[in-house]
C-alpha positions in Angstrom: -49.9 -117.1 97.5 -52.6 -115.3 95.8 -54.3 -117.2 93.0 -53.8 -115.8 89.6 -56.9 -114.5 88.1 -57.7 -116.3 84.8 -57.3 -113.9 81.9 -59.8 -113.8 79.1 -59.1 -112.6 75.6 -61.5 -110.3 74.0 -63.1 -111.8 71.0 -62.2 -110.0 67.8 -64.9 -109.4 65.3 -64.8 -112.0 62.5 -65.3 -110.6 59.0 -67.0 -112.3 56.1 -64.6 -113.5 53.3 -65.9 -110.7 51.0 -65.1 -108.1 53.6 -61.5 -109.0 54.2 -59.2 -106.5 52.5 -55.9 -107.5 50.8 -52.8 -106.8 52.8 -49.1 -107.8 52.8 -48.5 -111.5 52.9 -46.6 -111.3 56.3 -49.0 -108.9 57.9 -51.7 -110.0 60.4 -54.9 -111.1 58.5 -57.6 -108.4 58.8 -60.2 -111.0 59.7 -58.8 -111.1 63.3 -57.7 -114.7 63.3 -54.2 -113.8 64.6 -52.5 -115.5 61.7 -50.6 -114.0 58.9 -52.5 -113.0 55.9 -50.7 -115.5 53.6 -51.7 -118.4 55.9 -55.3 -117.2 56.3 -57.4 -115.4 53.8 -54.4 -114.7 51.5 -54.2 -118.5 50.9 -57.9 -118.5 49.7 -57.3 -115.6 47.5 -54.2 -117.2 45.9 -56.0 -120.5 45.3 -58.9 -118.6 43.6 -56.5 -117.1 41.1 -54.3 -120.2 40.5 -56.9 -122.9 40.2 -56.8 -124.2 36.7 -59.9 -123.8 34.5 -59.9 -126.9 32.3 -62.1 -125.3 29.5 -61.5 -121.6 29.7 -63.3 -120.8 26.4 -66.4 -123.0 27.1 -69.5 -121.0 26.4 -67.9 -118.7 23.9 -69.0 -118.7 20.3 -66.4 -120.7 18.4 -64.8 -122.4 21.4 -62.8 -124.8 19.1 -61.4 -122.0 17.1 -60.4 -120.1 20.2 -58.4 -123.2 21.2 -56.9 -123.4 17.7 -55.8 -119.8 17.7 -54.4 -120.1 21.1 -52.3 -123.2 20.4 -52.0 -124.0 16.7 -52.3 -121.0 14.4 -49.5 -118.6 13.9 -51.2 -115.5 12.5 -54.9 -114.9 12.6 -57.5 -112.2 13.6 -61.1 -112.2 14.5 -63.5 -109.3 15.0 -65.0 -109.5 18.5 -68.5 -108.3 19.4 -68.9 -106.9 23.0 -72.0 -107.8 24.9 -72.7 -104.1 25.8 -71.5 -102.7 22.5 -68.4 -100.7 21.8 -67.5 -97.8 24.1 -67.3 -94.3 22.7 -64.0 -93.8 20.9 -63.4 -97.5 20.3 -64.3 -98.3 16.6 -63.4 -102.0 16.8 -62.1 -104.8 19.0 -60.0 -107.5 17.3 -58.6 -110.7 18.7 -55.1 -111.5 17.3 -53.0 -114.6 17.8 -49.9 -112.6 18.5 -49.1 -108.8 18.8 -45.8 -107.0 18.2 -43.3 -107.2 21.1 -45.6 -109.9 22.6 -47.9 -107.2 24.0 -51.0 -108.6 25.7 -53.1 -105.8 24.1 -52.7 -102.6 22.1 -54.9 -99.5 21.9 -54.1 -98.1 18.4 -53.9 -94.4 17.6 -57.4 -94.5 16.1 -58.8 -95.9 19.3 -59.3 -99.5 18.0 -58.2 -102.4 20.3 -56.1 -105.4 19.5 -56.2 -108.3 22.1 -53.4 -110.8 22.0 -54.3 -114.5 22.6 -51.0 -116.4 22.7 -49.5 -114.6 25.8 -48.5 -116.1 29.1 -51.2 -115.6 31.7 -50.8 -115.0 35.4 -53.6 -117.2 36.8 -55.2 -120.5 36.1 -58.1 -118.9 34.2 -57.1 -117.7 30.7 -60.5 -116.3 30.1 -60.4 -114.1 33.2 -56.9 -112.8 32.5 -57.9 -112.0 28.9 -61.0 -110.2 30.0 -59.0 -108.1 32.5 -56.5 -107.2 29.7 -59.4 -106.3 27.3 -61.2 -104.2 29.9 -58.0 -102.2 30.5 -57.3 -101.8 26.8 -60.8 -100.3 26.3 -59.8 -97.4 28.5 -56.1 -97.1 27.7 -54.8 -94.0 26.0 -54.7 -94.3 22.2 -51.3 -95.4 20.9 -50.3 -97.4 24.0 -49.8 -101.1 24.7 -51.4 -102.8 27.7 -49.2 -104.9 30.0 -50.3 -108.2 31.5 -51.1 -108.7 35.2 -52.9 -111.2 37.4 -56.6 -110.5 37.1 -58.7 -110.1 40.3 -60.3 -113.3 41.4 -63.7 -111.8 41.2 -63.1 -110.0 37.9 -65.2 -110.7 34.7 -64.4 -113.4 32.2 -64.6 -113.2 28.5 -68.0 -114.9 28.7 -69.2 -111.8 30.6 -67.8 -109.3 28.2 -68.4 -110.8 24.7 -71.7 -111.3 23.0 -72.8 -114.9 23.2 -74.4 -115.0 19.8 -73.0 -114.5 16.4 -70.3 -116.1 14.3 -66.7 -116.5 15.3 -64.9 -116.4 11.9 -61.1 -116.3 12.1 -59.2 -114.8 9.2 -55.9 -116.6 8.8 -53.0 -114.5 7.5 -49.8 -115.6 5.8 -47.8 -113.2 8.0 -48.2 -110.5 10.6 -48.7 -107.4 8.4 -51.9 -106.7 10.2 -49.8 -105.4 13.0 -48.8 -102.4 11.1 -51.6 -100.2 9.4 -48.9 -97.8 8.3 -45.6 -99.7 7.6 -43.7 -96.5 6.6 -44.2 -95.0 10.1 -43.5 -98.2 12.1 -40.9 -98.0 14.8 -37.6 -100.0 14.3 -38.6 -102.3 17.2 -41.9 -103.1 15.6 -40.4 -103.6 12.2 -37.8 -106.0 13.6 -40.4 -107.9 15.5 -42.5 -108.2 12.4 -39.6 -109.6 10.4 -38.8 -112.2 13.1 -42.4 -113.3 13.4 -42.9 -113.6 9.6 -39.8 -115.7 9.3 -41.1 -118.2 12.0 -44.7 -118.4 10.8 -45.8 -121.8 9.5 -48.1 -121.6 6.4 -51.6 -122.4 7.7 -55.1 -122.5 6.2 -58.5 -123.0 7.8 -60.7 -125.4 6.0 -64.1 -124.1 4.8 -66.2 -127.3 4.8 -65.7 -128.3 8.5 -65.3 -126.4 11.7 -62.0 -125.6 13.4 -59.8 -127.8 11.1 -56.4 -126.2 10.1 -54.0 -127.4 7.4 -50.4 -126.5 7.9 -47.2 -126.9 5.9 -43.9 -128.0 7.3 -40.6 -128.8 5.5 -41.0 -132.6 5.6 -44.8 -133.2 5.5 -48.1 -131.4 5.9 -50.6 -131.8 8.7 -54.3 -131.4 9.5 -55.1 -130.4 13.0 -58.8 -130.5 13.8 -60.1 -129.2 17.2 -63.2 -131.2 18.1 -65.9 -130.3 20.7 -66.8 -133.9 21.6 -66.3 -135.6 25.0 -62.7 -137.0 24.9 -63.5 -140.6 25.9 -66.4 -140.8 23.4 -64.3 -139.2 20.7 -61.4 -141.6 21.2 -63.8 -144.6 21.1 -65.2 -143.3 17.8 -61.7 -142.6 16.3 -60.6 -146.1 17.4 -63.6 -147.7 15.6 -62.7 -145.9 12.4 -59.0 -146.6 12.7 -59.5 -150.3 13.3 -61.8 -150.4 10.3 -59.3 -148.6 8.1 -61.6 -145.6 7.7 -59.7 -143.0 9.7 -57.5 -141.5 6.8 -58.2 -138.5 4.7 -57.1 -140.2 1.4 -54.1 -141.9 -0.1 -50.9 -141.4 1.8 -52.6 -139.7 4.8 -52.6 -141.1 8.3 -54.3 -140.3 11.6 -51.2 -140.2 13.9 -52.5 -139.1 17.3 -54.0 -136.1 19.0 -53.3 -133.1 21.2 -55.1 -132.2 24.3 -55.7 -128.4 24.6 -57.9 -126.5 27.0 -60.2 -129.4 27.7 -60.7 -130.4 24.0 -59.1 -133.1 21.8 -57.3 -132.2 18.6 -56.8 -135.2 16.2 -53.8 -134.8 13.9 -53.2 -136.3 10.5 -50.0 -136.5 8.6 -50.3 -135.6 4.9 -47.9 -135.9 2.0 -46.1 -132.7 1.2 -47.9 -132.3 -2.1 -51.4 -132.4 -0.4 -52.8 -128.9 -0.1 -55.6 -127.5 2.0 -57.9 -127.6 -0.9 -57.1 -131.3 -1.5 -58.4 -132.3 2.0 -61.6 -130.3 1.9 -63.8 -133.1 0.5 -62.0 -135.9 2.5 -62.5 -133.9 5.7 -66.2 -133.5 5.0 -66.6 -137.2 4.3 -64.6 -138.0 7.5 -67.0 -135.8 9.5 -69.9 -138.0 8.3 -68.1 -141.2 9.3 -67.2 -139.8 12.6 -70.8 -138.8 13.4 -71.8 -142.4 12.7 -69.1 -143.7 15.0 -70.0 -141.3 17.8 -73.6 -142.5 17.7 -72.5 -146.1 18.3 -72.7 -147.4 21.8 -71.6 -151.0 21.2 -68.5 -152.1 23.3 -65.2 -151.9 21.5 -63.9 -155.0 19.9 -60.4 -156.4 20.6 -59.0 -154.7 17.5 -60.8 -151.4 18.4 -59.4 -151.5 21.9 -55.9 -152.0 20.4 -56.4 -149.0 18.1 -57.6 -146.9 21.0 -54.6 -147.8 23.0 -52.3 -146.7 20.2 -54.1 -143.4 19.8 -54.0 -142.8 23.5 -50.3 -143.4 23.6 -49.8 -140.8 20.9 -51.6 -138.1 22.7 -49.7 -134.9 23.7 -51.1 -132.4 26.2 -50.5 -128.8 25.1 -52.2 -127.1 28.0 
């Protein structure tokens, strides 16, 4: 019998990752590997868009306030400054905690842009998703909302679009009237959405004497939620030192009860008596900031009592994101 001639397969040209186009998940990968796209370069693309960015607002002016507005504050706005200036026909860009109908963004009739912060995002990088929404809002037709989508993995982030310098000064509102510049001409859907949002809003005030601290009122008691930029482990050590020494309160009847974790930062939370207003905690918060700075500067090992206090604070931590 004649011997079979060994067959050789022609080598397919291999493409660089950046050259591989996006195709259907079940189609052959364009790189020439012979595998389906979802099992080859499609997997890399999916991982790039779903990998969680622990501190999405790091590097932005006012990172702590970005976190507060994303997770804690019902109604607030901030004027944003773009790195390259405002495009023609866009008089302003405003960050808002929530927009009517939960729109990700809105280009108003006058060309101004509202960017919503408290929306679900499609990838693991909130900054990239928001930047994609903002970029599309800048070119949207006036008078139209912008819908959300998964941002391209190589798309810009907020840190690329926003000016790094300048203040980030949130304006906290008692309700969502900022949605409607002309209430008389609002659509029924927007009016109904406004009424529902106002009914659910918790009264909130941003303290003036310290950064990113927000007083809020609830039916049973009030609270202070303070987003802090310090390393979590070092901050918990410092809070434990103060707590063990009886110096962690903000005055009579107040108590440090735990903390939130949100977007890579720690948010200590105090319970306040219902009669304690935001103005009442301005001075105690400033004094606490001084005590905290001293505790953060201490490198001595924790004592037994401080370790117990730290364990209690850690057990009362809740992760928001």
